[in-house]
N, C-alpha and C positions, 0 to 999 in steps of 0.2 A: 163514927157510925159502925154499928155492929153488923156483921154478916148473918142473914137469916140461917137458921139451923140446917134446913134442907139443902141449901144451895151447894155446899161441897159435895153432896151425895148425888145430885142430879146428873143424869147423863143425856147428852144431846140425842135427838132422834136422828135415825139414818136419813140422809136426804133422798127425796123422791123426785123423779123427773117432772118438770113442770107440766108436760102433757105426755101422754103415752103414744104420741104420734109425732111425725116430723114433716115439714113441708118438703115436697118434691118440686123443685123448680121446672123440671122437665114436663111434668104433667100439669102443673099449677094446681096440685091437689095435696091435701094432708094424707099421709100414708102411714100405716101402722109398720112395726118392725118386720112383719111377715109379708108385706108387700101389698096387703089389701087396702081398700080405701077406707079411710076413718069415717067418712060420712055414711057409710052403710055398715058399719060395725056397731051393732047395738050396745054391747057392753061398753064400749068407748064413750058412745053417746050418752049412756045412762051415768057414767062415772064423771064426765066432764061437762055435760049439759050443752055442749056446742063444740063445733069444729070450724066456726067461721073466723074470718080474719077481718080486721078493719083497715088493711093496708090501702085499699082503693077507696075508702069512703070519702077521702078528701076531694076526689075527683068529680063527685056527684053533688050537684047543687041542691038536691033535695034531702041530703043526708045531715043537715045541720042539727 
């Protein structure tokens, strides 16, 4: 099998964080690096479409 011509010249993209926010266990909320809530940060909402978690969904009977 031969290697495609462009493969040796390809460079990997720099990795991006999975989300521009982290979960704060003390407040039980997603927070941005500057400490603001991700749920009210409109640029974050527009770029990620959601800040919700499915962590507790298994505890609700109507979430099937």
